[in-house]
N, C-alpha and C positions, 0 to 999 in steps of 0.2 A: 438668501444671501450666501455667497460662497465664502468658505472658510479661508483662513490665512494660508493653510497648507495647499489649498486649490490654487490660490494665486501664485504661490511659490512654484507649484508644478507647471502652471502655464508658462511662467517666466523660464523655467529650466527647459522644458521640452516643446513649447509651442503647441501644447495639447489643450483642446477646449472640451470641457466636460459638459456635455449637453444631455439632460435627462430625456427619456422618451416622452412623447406627447401625453399630457394629462398626469405625469408623474411628478411628485414633489422632489426637489433636488435632494440628492443624498448629502446629509450633513454629518461629517466626520468629527467625533468627539475624541481628539487626540489624547486628552488627559485620561479619560476612562479607559480607552484602548491600552494605553501604557500600564495603567494600574492592573488591568486583567492579565496582560502578558507577564508583568514582573511578578505578580502573585502566583500564577500557575507554573512559572518556571523558577520559582524561588527554591532554595535548598530545603525549606520547610516542607515542601510538597514531594521531596525525595525522588524526582524524576518521573512522578506520575506512574509508577509500576502498578499494573493490575494486582488485585488482592493484596494491597499493601496499605500502610498508613496514608501514602500519596493518593491512592484511589479514594479512600474515605474523604480526605480533604477536597479532592477535586470534584467528586460527585456532589458533595455538600455545597461547595462554591457554586456549581452550575445550577443546582436546584434553587438556591437563594436568589441567584441572578435572574432565573426564568421567572420566579414569582415577583420579584421587583419590577420586571419589565411588564408583567401582566399577562404572560403567556399561560395557557391552560395546560394541565398535565397531558403529556403525549401518549400515555398508555393507560387509557381508562381514567382512574382516579389517582394515578401515580406518574411521577416524572421519570421513574426508573422502569427499566426492563431487566429482569434478573436473567443473567447469562450464566448457566451452570458450566463450570470449567474445571479442569484439572491443572494444578500447579505442579510442574515436574522439574525437579532439580537433579541434574546428573552428577555423579562423583567425578570431579575434575582431575583425579589423579590417574585415570585410565590411560592406557597405551594401545595403539594399533599396531599389530605385527603382521606383515604380509611377507611370506618367505623369511629372509633374513633382515628385512627392512623394518626398523622399529621407529615408529612415529610418535611424537609426544603431543598430547592434547593441548590445544590452543595455539602453539607455535607452528605445528605441522599439519594438524587435522582438527576438525570438531565433529562431534557425534551427539545426537540427542534422539529421543523417540517420542511419539504421541501415544504409543500403546500403554495402556494402564496395567503395568506390571513392574515389580520391583527390580527385575533384572532381564536384560536382553543380552544374549551371548552369540558370538560367532566362534564356532568351534571347528576349525579347519575347513572353513566355507571356501568353495571354489570360487575363484575370481575371474570375471569375464568383462572385456571391454566392449561396451555396446554403443560406441560412437557417441551420438547426441542423445540417445535414449528416447527416440521420438517414433511414434507410430501415427502417421498422418496420411490416411487414404487420399484425401483431397490434393495432397502434394506428391502422391506416388512414392511415399517414403515410409519404410518400416525397418528400423534398426533391430527389431526382435524377430525378423523373418528367419525361420529354420533354426532357432536356437531355443533351448530349454533353460530358462533362468530361475526356475522354481527353487526357493530355498538358498539361492546363491547371492554372492556379493558382486555388485555391478560398479564399475567405474565408467563415468561418462563426462562429456564435455558441457560446459555452460553455453548458453545462448543457442543459436540454431545455424544450419548450414548456409542460410542466406547471408548472415553477417560474416561468416568465415570466408565465403567466396566473393562477397560484394556483387554477386551476379543477381540482377533483378528478376531473372527467370527461375531462381531457386528460392522457394518460400516467398518472402517479401523483400529480398535483397537485404540491404542495410538495416531495414526496420525489422526489430524483433517481433516474432509472433509469440502467442502464448505458449507454443512448443518450446520456446527458449527459456522460459521461467523455471526457476528451481521447483516451484510448487508443482508444476505440470510433471516434471521429471519424476518426482517422488510419487505422484498419484499414478502415473502409468507404470512405474516399476512395481508398485503394489498390485495393480491389475494384472500384471504379468506373473505375479506370485513370487517376486524376489524377496530376499531377506533383508538386504542392506544396500544403500546407494552411496557412493562417494563421488561428488561432483568436483572436477578439477577446477581450481580457481585460477583465473588469469584476469588481471585488472581490466583490460580493454573490453572483452566480451561480457564480463560480469557487471561493468560500470561502476565498480567501486573497488577499493583496495582490500587486502586481506584483513586489515584492522576492523573493517565493517563486519565481515564474516565472523571474526572471532568475538567481537562485542556482542553480536546479535544471536550467537549460538552457544556461548558458554555461560550465559546467565541462566537464571530460572526461566523456563519457557511455559506456555499455556496452551491449552487445546480444548475444544469442545469434546464431549464424551457421548459415544453412541451406546446403544443397548448392549453391545458386545465388547465394550471395553476397548474400542478402536483396534481390534485384532486385525481388521482388514487394511489397516495403514501399514506402511512399510516399517519394518522393525527397527532399522537404523537409518536415520536421516543425516548424512555426513557430507562433509567437504574435505578436500585435501589440497594442500599447497602445491603449486606447480612443480617445485623442486622435489616434493615428496612423490608426485606422480612419476616424474623421470626417473627416480630410484626404483620404483616398483616395476616399470616397464623394462628398465635395465636388467633387473633381477630375473626377468622372463626372457631375457636375450632379444629384447625388442627396443626400437627407438620411438619414444613418445612423439616427438615432433613429426616424424615421418607418418606414424599412424594417425595423427591429428589431421594431416592434409588428406590422407585417404578417407577419413570419416566424413569429410564434407562433400564427397562425391557421390552421385547417385549409384545405387547398387552395392554400397558398403555392406560387408557381412561382419557380424560380431565375432570377436576373437577370444577364445578362452586363453587365459595367461598361464594356465597350468601351475598356479600358485595357490596357496591357501591363506585365508585371512582369519586372524583370531583377535577378539575383542570381548571385554566384559564391561558392559554398560550398566551400572548400578543406579537406581533412581529413588529419590525421595518423593513420595507422591501425596498431595493434599487435594481433596475434592472441596471445592468452594464455589462461591457465587460472586461473579463480578457484575458490573451494571452498564448498560447503555443508558443514556440520559436524553430526554426529548421534551420540548415544550411546543405547543401548537397555537397558532393564531387562527381561530376558525374563520372560514370564509362566510360569505353572505348567500348568494343564490346557488353556488355550486360547492358546498362545503364538504361533500363527500369525495371530492377530487383534490388530491394533495400534491403540492409541489414541496420537495424536500431540500433544505439547506443544511450542509453537514461539514464537520471537521472532527477527526478522531481526537480524543482527549488524552490518550496514553503515550507514554514514551518508555524508555528502558530501565527506569528505576535506578537503583544504585547497586554497586558491588564493592567488595573489599579486595584490593590487589596489593600484594606485598605489604600488608599491614595499613594500607591507605585506603580510606573511603573515596570512592569516585561516584559522583552523582551526575547522571545523564539527564540535565534538566530540560532539554528539548524545547528551547525557547522559540526557535523558528519552526522546528518540527515537533509538535505542531501547536504550541501555545499561541502562536501568531494566527493560526487558522481558527482556533477556538474563540479567541478574542475577536476575530473578524466576523464570526457568525453571531455573537452576542451584539456587535455593532448593527448588523443587519436586522436582527430581531427588534432592537430598539427603534430602528428607523421605521420599520413597517408598523410597529405598534403605535407609533406616534402620528401616523397619518389619519386625517379626519375620515377618509373613505376606506371602508373595510374592503379588502380584496374579495373577488367572487369566489375564488378557490381558497382552500385552507393552505397555510404555509407551516410545515413542521420543521422545526429547528432542532437538529440532532447532533450528539456527540456519542460516539461509540468507543467501546473498550477494545484493547488488544489488537489494534491494527498492525502493530509492529511485529506480531507473532504470526501474522498470516491471515489478516482480516477477519479475525475470529468474531468480534462483536457485529461486524457487518454481515457475516455469514449467518449468524443467529437471527439477526433482525430480518434478513432477506427471506429466511425460511419461516419466520414468525412474525410477519408484518402486523401492526395494529389494525390495518384494513387490507383487503385483498390487493394483490399486485396490480390488477386491472384498474384500480383507483389511483395508482401512483403515476403522476404525469411525468415526472423527471426527477433526477437526483443530482444536485449540484454539490461539488465536493472541493473544499479547500484543504491542501496538504502542504503548508509552507508558503508564507506570503513573502513578497518583495519588500523587506523592511528598509530598503534603501530609497534612493530617489526614483521618481517616476520615469517611465520609458515610453518611447512612441510606438510601442507594439504590445500585443498580448500573444502569448504562446497558445497553440492549438495542439493537443495531443490526439493523434490519429487524424485521418483525412478520409472524407467520404464515408464516415462511420454512421452518423445520424443526422437528422434534420436540425438538432440543436446547434450544429455548427453555423447555420444561418443566423441564429440568435446571437452567437458570438461575433459573427461578422457585422451585424447591424449595430450591436452595442459598441463595438470598437470604433466603427465609422462615426458613430455619434460623438465620440470623444476625440476624433481626429487621429485615431491610431490605426495601424495596420495589424493584420493578423499574420503571425509568423509561425511557420511550421516548426514542430518539435525539432530542435537542432541536433537531438541525440536520439533518434528513433530506435537505434539499436539497444538502448537501455530498457525498452519495454515498459515505460512508466504507466502506460495505459492499463497494465495488469497488476500494479503495484500499490494500489490504494483502494479505499473502501467502495468507490463507485463500481468497481469490477464485480463485486459480490452481488450488487443489485443488477448489474447488466446481465449476469448469468441467470437472473430471474425475469429477464426481459425488459427491465426499466432502463431507458436510455439516460445517459448522464454526461456532464462535463466535469473535467478536473481543472482546477486552478492551482498552479504550483510554479514556484520560481527557484527552487533549490538548485544551486550551482549555475543559474543562468546570469543573474545580476550580481552574484558574488562568486567569482571564479575560485576563491579559496575555500568556499564552504564544503564541498564534497571532500576535498583532500584533508581538511583539518577540523572540520566541525560536525559533519554528518554522522550521527550515531556515536558521537564522542562527547566527552564531558566539557568541551569547549563551546558547545551550543548553548550560550547563556544570553540572558537579556542584556542589552547594551543601551544605556540612556542616550548615547549619541546617534542612535538610529534616526534617519531622516523621516521615514514613514511616508514620504510622498507617493512611493509605490503602493503602499497599503491603501491610502485613501483613493488612489486612482483605480485600483482593481475592485474595491468594494463598490464604488460608484458604478462600474461597469456590471458587476454582478447584480446589483440592486435593480438595474434597468432590465436585466434578463428575467429576474424573479417577478418584476412588476408585470411584464408582459405575459408570462406564463400563468400567473395568478389571476389575470383578467381577461383571458381570451378562451376560446373553445378548442384550441389546438391540442393534439396529441402528437407530439414529435415522433416521427417514425425512424426505424433503422434503415439505412440506405443499402449497405452491402449485405450480401447473403451470409448469414452467420447463424450460430446456435442462439444468439441473443434474439435475432429477428424471428426465428422459429418459436422461441418461447414466448415472445410478445404476441404472436399470432394465436397462441393457445388462450391468451386472454381476450382475444377479439379485437386487438388494437393494431 
């Protein structure tokens, strides 16, 4: 029997929620869903920061929920996977000086490190403008050609030349590639031997305002730790405000806006600014253990083949600014997704027929700091990656009214897109291409870490689409709070669609394949899939 919210959704959108053949209709328990979100996003949980009281409460809450649902432990005899991490807190009184330009932390620039050392310094470090900081042979593009950046400070642009030119023949045009992500830029600069990177922030190519950069980089940060204390990572991971970059280029006798245009053209050559950078980055370091959490519904005849349903549990924790405590509760991002995964777990556990394949319900730590929990899981899965069928990921749900479409992130990427098409059609909805492909959302959530290990995935995200005010005033801010007036028609609608996809994947013999040539496809081939 359809719930009250389903009838409300049909009345509002003309959408008919039809389950796939032989599948029980998805039953949305609005009361329980609200309880989960309200609890996880409460001030008591302190913004669910990793390695905090908020983590302790969150992990305990999820363990208790998995046990109550009847899921088995996802990691042998435990619901927890220990994720060894470093908690790094930088001294926020630092200043960045380039020539006679003095920049203040937070308002003008941010800087952090993943190297495990108490201090990282730039002492009269040569400054070089390397355009977009990209080395992409397949696009015949190398911003590092014929320039030695070892030990030096690099200034580079956010996003990639395709977005800057809107030319579909350059990279992927308006759609961001991984080369446009800040994570790639730091990784490549480290491979090139640079000491520091400062990415110039501009709202359009970054896809968010400076407040997001500041809130995300001036708090305590987290990182995995390798056997060499992350010495291969870039020493200083920085951002600089647009106005700060203009001052720096002016000090070099150059015009930033002119060089930005030049950097988007093929054949660009890096430009030494003939300036020196100075910065002292002092760090308080704590080695600790955070946790991924998972519960499994074992399959029947194909139990060693796993379908994963996921939402990251963490958010930004809390800070004290001007003597006032600010708690980043992350109600939409991503308490809404965690509560959604719990709803799906309850639904499948309640079915009379056990699925053929196992379904693993997961919640990872430290997504907001660079997919850390997902990276650890991907490198240390409870079963080999060749046994992982797919990874479905919720990162922020539509807590408003239902809509007559579902967003697709990426196009022609994997055969899972056909599953999305079919599930949407069963609900009378259309599939709408990502309206902001320039934002690179495909690379910004936990499914990407699994994709790098060859496991295909789908992301379900509504941030900024159904609520135009969200990105500007709530995303990674302390205004992302639970609201009892949420309609939740969109949540019910999307969970019904996702349950349809899970039901199919868990009961067939399909191994969805990557469609486009990519490192993902090559990695999957190594697993014989």
